[in-house]
N, C-alpha and C positions, 0 to 999 in steps of 0.2 A: 556473309550469307551462306557460302558453301559449308562452313563449319556448322552452322545451325541446321542446315538440311541434312548433313551427315549424322548429327545427333538425333534429330527427329526421326530419321529413317530407322534408327535402331529400336525405337519404341514400337514400330509396326512390323518389323521383321520377325518371323518365327525363329527366335534366337536358338532355342534348344535344338529344334529340328535341323536347322542349317548347320549348326556346330557339330552335332552327332553325325550327320551325313558327311561333313568334311573329314571327321575323324575316321570314319570307315573307309573313305577313299584314300586317305593318307596311309592307311594300313594295308591297302590292297596290293597284291603281288601279281594281279592278273594281266596287267598291260605294261611290261617293262619299258617298251619304247616310249610310251606316253609319260611314264614316271620319270624317265631320264630327261625328256624335253622339259617337263615342269621343273625339275631340280635345276637344270642348266639355266632356265629363265630366272628362277628364284635367286640363284647365286649372282647372276648379273644384275638383277633388279635391286637387290639389297646389299651387294658388296660383301658377300660372305667370304671370309678368309679361310680357304680350304687348306692352306699350308700349315695351319695349326691343328688340323684334324689327324687323329690316329690313322684314318683311312682317307687320304686326299683324293682318291679317285671316286667321283660322285656316282659313277655308274655301278660301283661295287655294292651300293646300298640296296637291299631288296625292296624297300618301301620308302616313301617320302618321309614317314615318321622315323624310320631308322636313320635317315640322313639328318633330319631335324634334331634328333636327340644324340647326334654323333659324339663320340668321346674325343677328348683332346689327346694329342701325342704327349709322351712323357716329357716333362720340363717346360711345357707350354705355359703353365702357371706355377707360381711359387707361393706357398702358404707361409705367411709371416710366422716365424717360429716362436716369437716371444710369448711366454705364458700369460702375460697380462694384456695381450692384444686380442681384441675381437676382430675377426677378419670379415671381409665382404663375402657373403655366401654365394654370390653369382656375378656374372658379367652383366652389366646393364647401365642404366642411368638413374640417379637418385631423383625420385619424384618429389618427396618431401622428407625431412628429417628433423627431429626435435623432441619436445616434451608433450606428453598427453595432458590435456586439460580436463581433469576429473575423468569423464567417460567419453570425451570427444577427441578425435584424432584429426589433425589438419590434413585436408585432401588437396585443395587448391584454393586460389583466391575466391573467397566467398563460400567455400564448400568445406564440410567436414563429415566424419562418419562416426558411428557409435562403436566404441571398443567392445562393449558387451555383445552387440549384434555381430560384430566381426568374429567373435569367438564362440558363436552358436547360441547366444541369448541367455547364458547362465551367469548370474551375478557372482556366484562363488568362484567360478572359473576366471572371471575378469578381475576380481578384487585385487590380487597381488600386483596388477599392472596399472591401477589407477594412479594418476599423476606420474606415471613412469616415462620411459623413453621409447621412441619408435623410429623406424626408418622404412620408407616405402621405396622399393627399387623396381623399375620397369625394364623388362627384357624386350628389346626390339627384335624384329624378325632375323637380323643378321647375327644375333648373339648366340653364344654357347648356352644351351638350355638345360643343363644339369645344375642341381642345387646342392651345395655342400655345407657342412656344419661350420658356423663361424667360431665355435669353441666346442670343447668336449662336452658331452651331455648324455643323459639317460632318458630315453623316450618314456613318458608317463601316460600320455593320452593322445588319441587321434580323433578329431571330430569332423565329420562331413556335414556341410551346411548347404542345402539346395538353394538355388536362387536364379537370378537372371544371368545373361551372358552378354552384357554390354562390352564394347571395346574398352580397353583400359589405357588408351593412348592419352597424351596430355590434353587434347581437345575435349575428349569425353570427360576426363577428370574435372575439367573446369566448368562443365555444364550439367552433369548428372549428379544430383544430390545423393549422399550416402553410398557412393559407387562401390567401394571395396567391401562394405558390409551388406551389399545388395546382390552382388554376383555370387554364383556358385563358388565354393571354396573348401579347402581342406586345412584345418588348423592342427598343427603338430606341437604338443607341449612337452617340454623337457625339464628335467632337473639338472642344474649345473652348479659349479662352485660359486658362481655369482648370484645364485638364486634361480627361480623359475624363468624359463625363456619360451616364447611362442614364436613359431615360424608359420605364417599363414600363406598358403599357396592359392592365389586367387585365379579362378578361371576367367575366360573372356570369350568374346565372339570368335568363332572358328577354332577355339581350343578343343581338340578332340577329347582330351582327358588329362587328369593329373595322375602321376604315378609316384609311389614311394618305394624305397628299396626293401621294405619289410612286408608290404601289403600288395605290391603290384599296382595295377590300375585301380584308382578310387573314383568311381562315378556311379554310385548306387541308383541315382535318379528315383529315389523312393518318395520324394515329396516331403520328407521330414528329416530333421536332424538325426544323425546316427553317430554313435561314439564307441570307441574301443579303448579299453584300459590295458596297460602293460605293467605287470607287477611280477615279482618272484621269478619263476622260470621263464616268464614271457617278457622280461625286461630286455630292452634293446639298447646296447651301449654304443656310442659313437665317439670316435676321436676327432679332434679338430681337423677340418679339411676333408673329412670323409663324405662321400656322396650320400645324400639322404632322399633325393627325389629328382623328378624331372617333369618338364612341361612337354606334352605331346602337341606341339604348336604353342606359341608364346604367351606370356602373361606377366604377372607381378607377384613379388614376394613382400609381405609386410612382416618385419622383425620387431618384436615387442619385448621389452625388458622392464623390471621393476624400477621404481624411483631410486636413483643413486647407484644402480648396478653397473652403469657404463657411462663414460663421458666420450661423446663423439669427437673424432679427430677434427680439428679446426678447418681442415681443408675439405672435409666431406660436407658438401652443401647441395642444395637443390639444383638440379640440371647438370651436375657434374657426372661424367661417365666413370664407372668403376670396373675393376677386374676382380675376378675370383681370387681370394687369398690376400689381397692388399690390406694394410692396416686400416680399420674402419672405426675403431673406438678403443678406449682404454678401460679395462675391467676393474671394478672394485671388488676384490675378493677378501672376505674376512678370514 
């Protein structure tokens, strides 16, 4: 009953207004004492491991978002160096992992979402990934919230897709149809040695915004799909393990690859927790 009430409440909550207000408050430097109290509560409530942070003193962060998007200290994560290995792009928990069924991506028991809608509604953009592979990873409040490249690649396109801001926790995933293709999101498409790769950064309730290393904060709130192309002098190249973005308050990453491009590691299954850089799949490189 409580789960149903939680889901129903999200339909009537002014999601965008609440989330944008939370984002502004999280960026505020006007009340350091209040900011410190909130961060201290957050660390205790969610069990954040500050010993892994480059700056372990929580009072040193000028804003809540600076704390939330904190860097890790050197050596806190190891990127699997094997060239044939695709690594986890984040710390989090696997929501689902497997093969795309034509244009449907498994979300939770009884629920799925549209691949084409996930990538902004363009059939041509989605075509290389039909019948392909996907992994959906949920970042909880305690997790490290920067996103890194699971393999080397060159940025080809970025697509902003406006949408709702439902929570993306497991309860909501089981009860809200088409969730990840319904929420506001930023789809980043790359060329790699294994073919095209899409990393979709999905917004959620209370997520202030999504940020990429090449474009900064991406939240146009224009009410329409917006896209940016990166070619020639504007090409952006990334090495494996390099940071490519971050969530300013937490959410979900959906990783999409073409059919046969990757074979997921047998131990990577739904509900398993993962760390940035660990072996996540074996690449098929021609």
